[in-house]
C-alpha positions as CSV (number, residue, x, y, z in Angstrom):
1,X,-4.8,-11.4,-43.5
2,X,-5.9,-14.7,-45.0
3,X,-5.6,-15.5,-48.7
4,X,-7.9,-18.0,-50.5
5,X,-7.8,-19.2,-54.1
6,X,-9.3,-21.8,-56.4
7,X,-11.2,-22.5,-59.6
8,X,-14.9,-22.7,-60.5
9,X,-16.7,-23.5,-63.7
10,X,-17.6,-20.5,-65.9
11,X,-19.1,-20.2,-69.3
12,X,-18.6,-23.2,-71.6
13,X,-17.3,-25.1,-68.6
14,X,-14.0,-23.2,-68.5
15,X,-12.0,-23.3,-65.3
16,X,-12.0,-19.8,-63.9
17,X,-9.5,-18.7,-61.3
18,X,-10.5,-16.7,-58.3
19,X,-8.8,-15.4,-55.2
20,X,-9.7,-13.5,-52.1
21,X,-8.1,-11.7,-49.2
22,X,-9.9,-11.8,-45.8
23,X,-9.3,-9.7,-42.6
24,X,-8.4,-11.4,-39.4
25,X,-11.4,-10.0,-37.7
26,X,-15.0,-9.3,-38.7
27,X,-15.9,-8.5,-42.3
28,X,-17.7,-5.1,-42.7
29,X,-18.3,-5.5,-46.5
30,X,-17.1,-7.5,-49.5
31,X,-15.4,-5.8,-52.4
32,X,-15.3,-7.6,-55.7
33,X,-12.8,-6.3,-58.3
34,X,-13.6,-6.7,-62.0
35,X,-10.3,-6.3,-63.7
36,X,-9.4,-4.7,-67.1
37,X,-8.4,-5.9,-70.5
38,X,-5.5,-8.4,-70.7
39,X,-4.6,-8.2,-67.0
40,X,-5.7,-10.2,-63.9
41,X,-7.0,-10.0,-60.4
42,X,-3.6,-10.2,-58.8
43,X,-2.7,-6.6,-59.9
44,X,-4.7,-4.9,-57.2
45,X,-2.3,-5.3,-54.2
46,X,-2.5,-1.6,-53.5
47,X,-6.2,-1.9,-52.8
48,X,-5.8,-5.1,-50.9
49,X,-3.1,-3.7,-48.6
50,X,-5.3,-0.6,-47.9
51,X,-8.7,-2.2,-47.4
52,X,-8.1,-5.5,-45.6
53,X,-6.8,-3.8,-42.4
54,X,-10.0,-1.7,-42.5
55,X,-12.2,-4.8,-42.2
56,X,-13.1,-5.3,-45.9
57,X,-12.9,-8.7,-47.7
58,X,-11.5,-8.3,-51.2
59,X,-12.3,-10.8,-54.0
60,X,-11.4,-11.1,-57.6
61,X,-11.6,-13.4,-60.5
62,X,-9.6,-13.7,-63.7
63,X,-11.9,-13.3,-66.7
64,X,-12.1,-16.2,-69.2
65,X,-9.0,-16.0,-71.4
66,X,-7.1,-13.9,-68.8
67,X,-4.6,-14.6,-66.1
68,X,-4.8,-18.1,-64.6
69,X,-8.2,-18.8,-66.1
70,X,-8.7,-21.1,-69.1
71,X,-9.6,-19.9,-72.6
72,X,-7.8,-18.5,-75.6
73,X,-6.2,-15.2,-74.6
74,X,-8.8,-12.3,-74.8
75,X,-11.1,-14.4,-77.0
76,X,-14.8,-14.4,-76.3
77,X,-17.9,-15.6,-78.2
78,X,-19.8,-12.6,-76.9
79,X,-19.4,-9.9,-74.2
80,X,-21.8,-11.8,-71.9
81,X,-19.0,-14.4,-71.5
82,X,-17.7,-12.0,-68.9
83,X,-21.0,-11.1,-67.2
84,X,-22.3,-14.6,-67.1
85,X,-19.1,-15.8,-65.4
86,X,-19.2,-12.8,-63.0
87,X,-22.7,-13.7,-62.0
88,X,-21.6,-17.2,-60.9
89,X,-18.8,-15.6,-58.9
90,X,-21.0,-13.0,-57.2
91,X,-23.3,-15.7,-56.0
92,X,-20.3,-17.6,-54.6
93,X,-19.2,-14.4,-52.7
94,X,-22.7,-13.9,-51.4
95,X,-22.6,-17.5,-50.0
96,X,-19.3,-16.8,-48.3
97,X,-20.4,-13.5,-46.8
98,X,-24.1,-13.9,-46.1
99,X,-25.9,-10.7,-45.2
100,X,-22.8,-8.6,-45.8
101,X,-22.9,-5.5,-48.2
102,X,-21.3,-6.3,-51.5
103,X,-19.6,-3.5,-53.5
104,X,-18.7,-4.1,-57.1
105,X,-15.4,-2.5,-58.4
106,X,-14.6,-2.1,-62.0
107,X,-11.4,-1.0,-63.8
108,X,-11.2,0.0,-67.5
109,X,-12.8,-2.8,-69.4
110,X,-14.0,-3.9,-66.0
111,X,-15.5,-0.4,-65.8
112,X,-17.5,-1.4,-68.9
113,X,-18.4,-4.8,-67.6
114,X,-19.7,-3.4,-64.3
115,X,-22.3,-1.0,-65.6
116,X,-23.3,-3.5,-68.3
117,X,-23.8,-6.1,-65.5
118,X,-25.7,-3.6,-63.3
119,X,-28.3,-3.0,-66.0
120,X,-29.6,-6.4,-65.1
121,X,-28.3,-7.1,-61.5
122,X,-28.0,-3.8,-59.5
123,X,-30.3,-5.1,-56.8
124,X,-27.5,-7.5,-55.7
125,X,-25.2,-4.7,-54.6
126,X,-24.9,-2.0,-52.0
127,X,-22.8,0.3,-54.3
128,X,-20.2,0.4,-57.0
129,X,-16.8,2.0,-57.5
130,X,-15.8,2.4,-61.2
131,X,-12.3,3.4,-62.3
132,X,-11.6,4.7,-65.8
133,X,-14.7,3.2,-67.4
134,X,-14.2,2.1,-71.0
135,X,-17.7,3.1,-72.0
136,X,-17.1,5.9,-74.5
137,X,-16.0,5.2,-78.1
138,X,-12.9,7.3,-78.6
139,X,-13.3,10.1,-81.1
140,X,-10.1,8.9,-82.8
141,X,-11.8,5.7,-84.0
142,X,-13.5,6.4,-87.3
143,X,-16.7,4.8,-88.5
144,X,-14.7,3.0,-91.2
145,X,-12.5,1.4,-88.6
146,X,-15.5,0.3,-86.6
147,X,-17.1,-1.2,-89.7
148,X,-13.9,-3.0,-90.6
149,X,-13.7,-4.3,-87.0
150,X,-17.2,-5.7,-87.2
151,X,-16.4,-7.5,-90.5
152,X,-13.2,-9.0,-89.1
153,X,-15.1,-10.1,-86.0
154,X,-17.2,-12.4,-88.3
155,X,-14.6,-13.6,-90.8
156,X,-11.3,-13.4,-88.8
157,X,-12.3,-13.1,-85.1
158,X,-8.8,-13.9,-83.9
159,X,-7.0,-11.2,-85.9
160,X,-5.3,-8.7,-83.5
161,X,-6.3,-5.1,-84.2
162,X,-5.4,-3.1,-81.0
163,X,-2.5,-3.0,-78.7
164,X,-2.4,-1.3,-75.2
165,X,-0.1,1.7,-74.7
166,X,1.6,0.5,-71.5
167,X,3.3,3.9,-70.9
168,X,-0.1,5.3,-70.2
169,X,-0.9,3.0,-67.3
170,X,0.9,5.1,-64.6
171,X,3.5,7.7,-64.0
172,X,5.2,5.2,-61.7
173,X,7.9,3.4,-63.8
174,X,7.9,0.5,-61.4
175,X,4.1,-0.1,-62.1
176,X,4.8,0.0,-65.9
177,X,7.8,-2.3,-65.6
178,X,5.9,-4.8,-63.5
179,X,3.1,-4.9,-66.0
180,X,5.4,-5.4,-69.0
181,X,7.2,-8.2,-67.2
182,X,4.1,-9.9,-65.8
183,X,3.7,-13.4,-67.4
184,X,0.0,-13.4,-66.5
185,X,-0.6,-10.3,-68.5
186,X,-1.5,-10.7,-72.2
187,X,0.8,-8.5,-74.2
188,X,-0.5,-9.1,-77.7
189,X,-3.1,-7.3,-79.8
190,X,-6.8,-7.4,-78.8
191,X,-8.7,-9.8,-81.2
192,X,-11.2,-8.4,-83.5
193,X,-14.0,-10.4,-81.9
194,X,-13.5,-8.9,-78.5
195,X,-13.0,-5.4,-79.9
196,X,-16.4,-5.7,-81.7
197,X,-18.1,-7.1,-78.6
198,X,-16.7,-4.3,-76.4
199,X,-18.1,-1.8,-79.0
200,X,-21.6,-3.4,-78.7
201,X,-21.4,-3.3,-74.9
202,X,-20.4,0.4,-75.0
203,X,-23.4,1.1,-77.2
204,X,-25.7,-0.7,-74.9
205,X,-24.4,1.0,-71.8
206,X,-24.5,4.5,-73.2
207,X,-28.0,3.9,-74.5
208,X,-29.4,2.4,-71.3
209,X,-27.2,4.0,-68.5
210,X,-30.2,6.0,-67.3
211,X,-31.6,2.7,-65.9
212,X,-28.8,2.6,-63.3
213,X,-30.0,3.8,-59.9
214,X,-27.4,2.2,-57.7
215,X,-25.1,4.4,-55.5
216,X,-21.7,4.7,-57.2
217,X,-18.6,6.8,-57.5
218,X,-16.4,6.9,-60.6
219,X,-12.7,7.8,-60.4
220,X,-10.8,9.0,-63.5
221,X,-7.5,10.5,-64.4
222,X,-7.7,13.5,-66.6
223,X,-4.6,12.5,-68.7
224,X,-5.8,9.0,-69.4
225,X,-4.6,7.9,-72.8
226,X,-6.0,4.4,-72.7
227,X,-9.7,5.2,-72.4
228,X,-11.6,8.3,-73.2
229,X,-11.8,10.3,-69.9
230,X,-15.2,11.5,-71.0
231,X,-16.6,8.1,-70.3
232,X,-16.6,8.8,-66.5
233,X,-18.4,12.1,-67.0
234,X,-20.9,10.4,-69.3
235,X,-21.6,7.7,-66.7
236,X,-22.0,10.3,-63.9
237,X,-24.2,12.6,-66.0
238,X,-26.6,10.1,-67.4
239,X,-27.1,7.5,-64.6
240,X,-30.3,8.0,-62.7
241,X,-28.7,7.3,-59.3
242,X,-29.7,9.9,-56.7
243,X,-26.4,9.1,-54.8
244,X,-23.5,9.4,-57.2
245,X,-20.1,11.0,-57.3
246,X,-17.2,11.6,-59.6
247,X,-13.6,12.4,-58.9
248,X,-11.3,13.6,-61.7
249,X,-7.6,13.5,-60.8
250,X,-5.8,16.2,-62.7
251,X,-2.9,14.9,-64.7
252,X,-3.3,11.3,-63.6
253,X,-3.0,8.4,-66.1
254,X,-5.2,5.3,-66.5
255,X,-4.7,3.4,-63.2
256,X,-5.3,6.2,-60.7
257,X,-4.8,3.7,-57.8
258,X,-1.3,2.9,-59.1
259,X,-0.1,6.4,-59.5
260,X,2.6,7.8,-57.3
261,X,-0.1,9.8,-55.5
262,X,-2.2,6.7,-55.0
263,X,-2.7,7.4,-51.3
264,X,-5.0,10.3,-52.2
265,X,-7.1,8.0,-54.4
266,X,-7.4,5.2,-51.9
267,X,-8.3,7.6,-49.1
268,X,-11.0,9.2,-51.3
269,X,-12.3,5.7,-52.0
270,X,-12.1,4.8,-48.3
271,X,-14.1,7.9,-47.3
272,X,-16.8,7.2,-49.8
273,X,-17.1,3.5,-48.8
274,X,-17.4,4.4,-45.1
275,X,-20.4,6.6,-45.9
276,X,-22.1,3.8,-47.9
277,X,-21.4,0.6,-45.9
């Protein structure tokens, strides 16, 4: 296995960190992970360890304001800060792996970024794998809270309004401990601006998801407390893709690939990818 890393210029000329893992032999396809809120591309070692020996190349970037990338933590001007930067990186990967199938992976907020991006760019990819997509507004968030968030986004965009429940990441205590102690993870509250921009992105995806025709599978834990598990079902039900699949893992938390039973999830993903590469 070979590891590469570096920086490229993203939106507003920010230095964006990227890394990749390459098999020793031929590459069968390139996987690009789009990570979740507050975390970074280095948290996907379970996938890297599983898929590199199978001949896949695995790439990731740290979103602006995340991980090793520049930018105030979790701050954006607009949600497209993520997708515009992702577009630059996808073109880089296409240059490194000419002619190879490219599969886009998205986790949590990355599971919102991916369908949002696919609405305009799905012809660039062979398929997509979407974990715990944050595309459904939780029923627990009232219209008043949403309105207040929109106001704060305009007048006090940096005010923190939401904090991640780390205990809901995985049943594996070592995964939770590593997350809590990871200096590259942002542990503060999500700023009002990003919360409002995510809300707008959710509204666009749910309104236009029928325009997605790309082959995809979505993987979701039924006991997810961080995103509404109904988002995965919504994505599956409303997308126009003729080739689509959904896997609900009973009792699993948010990061299904980091659960103690992760081998089942990774094997399901492997089987699905084999049929689509």
